N, C-alpha and C positions, 0 to 999 in steps of 0.2 A: 594086192589090197593096200599094203604099206606104200607102194609106189604111187598109187592114185591119191592117197591121203597127203603124201609129200607134195604132189603136183598141185593139189587143191590149196595148199598152204603157201604157195609162192605166187609171185606176180612179176611182171617185167617193169623195170624202171622206166618211167616216161622220158627220162633224159638220155640214158645210155643204152636202153633196151636190154639190159642184162637181167637174169633171173635173180630175184631177191625174195625175202620172206614177206608174206602178205601184210604182216603187222609192222614191218620196218618203217621207221620214220625218217631214216637217212639211208641213202643208197651206199652200200659198202664198196661199190665199185667207183662211182663218180662223186660220192659224198654230197649228192644233191638232197636238199631238204624236201621231203615228200609230204609234209603236213599240208592240210588245207589252208587256204589264204586266211581264214578266220583264226586258225590255230597259230599261224605265223605272226599275225598282227593282233595280239590280244587287246592292246590299248585302243587301236583303231576300231576293233570290233565292239569293245565296250562303249566307245563314244557313239558309234552308229546305233547301238541298242538304246542309249540314252536319248539320241535324237528321235528315233522312232517312237519311244515312249512319250517324249515331249509333244511330238506332232499328234499322237493319238489323244493325249489329254486336251490339246487345243481343240481338236475336232469335237471331242465329247462336250467340252465347255461351250463351244459355239452352238452345238446342237441343243444343249439345255437352254441357252439364252434364247435361241430362236423359238423353242417350244414354249418357254415362259412368255415371250413376247406375243406369240400367237394366242396363248391362253388369255393374256391380258386383253388382247384385241377382241377376242370373242366376248369377254365379259363387258367390255365397253360397248360393243355392238348390241349385246343383249340388253344392257341398261338403256341405251338409246331407243331400242325398239319398245321397251317397256314404257318409257316416257312418252314416246310417240303415240302408243295405244291409249295412254291416260289422257293426253291432250286431245287426241282424236275423239275420245268419248265425250270430253267436255265440249268440244266444238260441235259434235253431232247433236248433243243435247240442247246446245244453245240455238243451233239452226232449226231444230225441230220444235222448239218452244214457240207457241203462237205469240205473235206480236200483240202487246197490250194496246188497246185502243187509245188513240190520242185524246188527251183531256181537252174538251172544248168548253170554253167559258160560256155559262148560260147567258142568253140574250135578255132574259127577263128575271128579275128577282121580286117575289111577291109573297104575301102571307096568304094562308088558306082563307082567312076571313075576307080579305080584299077580293080575291078571285071569285069567291062564292057570291059576293055582293054584285060584282060586275056581271056575272051570268044571270043573276036574279033580276037585275035591272034591264039588261038588253043582251040576249044571247047572240044575236047577229053581230053586234058591236064587239062583244067579248071574243067571239071566234076570230074576227079580224085582228084582234090584238094578241090572242094567245095560241090559236091553232097552228100546229106544225112548228111552233117555236120551242127552243130549249129553255125550260123554265126551272128556276130554283125556287122551291116552295117550302115554307116553314109553317108549323102550327102544331097544335096538340092532337094526339091520336084520339079519334072518336071510337073506332073499333077496327079490328083486323079480321078479315074473313077470307074464305076460299072463293075464287071466281067461278064462272060458269064452266070453264074447262079444267082438265086435270092440271095440277101443279100451279094453277093461278093463285096469286096472293094479292089481296086488295087491302091497302091501308087507307081508311077513310079519315080525313082530317076534319077538325071542328070548323063549323061556319060561324062560330061566335054566338050562336043563339040556341037552336034546338037540334043542331047537327043533322038536319034533314037534307040540306043541300050542300053539305061539305064536299070538298074535293076528293075524288076517288083516284087513288094512285096505284096503278097496276105495277107490281114490282117485278124486276128481273129474277129469274130462278137462281142466279148467282148470289142473290141477297138473302136466300132462304134462312141460313143460320142466324143472321142478324134479325130478321123479321120474327123468328121464333121467340125472341126474348122481349119483343115490344109489349108495352103495357098501356092500357087505356089512360089517357091524361098525360102521357109522356110527350115532352116537346121534342120534335124531330125536324130535320131539314133534309129534303129529298130533291133529286134532280131528275126530271123526265121531260117528255115531249107532249105538248098540248094536243088534245084530241077531241075538241068540241065538248059537248055535255050530254049526259044521260039522265032523263027525268029531272032536269034542272041542276044536276050536280056536275061540276067541271071534272073532266077526265084527263089524266096524264098517263102515258104509256111508257114502258121500258124504264121504270124508275129505279134509281140506285140511291143508296144512303150517302150523304156527304160526310 
């Protein structure tokens, strides 16, 4: 037993191949230094450790910078996407918005008294002058009434006498809110298309308020 323990505690010197203690740092036969290279060169080992630590720190710093750059890049992309969506919504709303009709200057400007007299004097001549023409007509409101069909609004203007043959202006539905506040005797200016006469009263269709 003691012989086996003794053999387990010895080793051969790598230089001279003689038996020595397993814990020996120097061979007693050839005086060779049996320490590991790191133990032999402590200064070099320390330097290498510092180099490894420095390289590790550089790698970590580089990784952090790359991660921060990628994070900033993602934020920039997200911000650009947000602005794109906002602008896209504005563009879509603008493109879907119906175009406003072009303003066309009326070909004829007349008062309700004059046009009523023209039709009373000669309806054929008045049609030749006013029918299918864009007319700007002004006068005092005689009355406001509903038309024959649903949502029709008729503003009758004074003829300057008994308001029997005053111009009948059929308003566009878009003018409803404005027509609601009209009062009898109020002076107004309307624009519409001439459409002959009904029972002696001049008729204008698709009228809007100027």
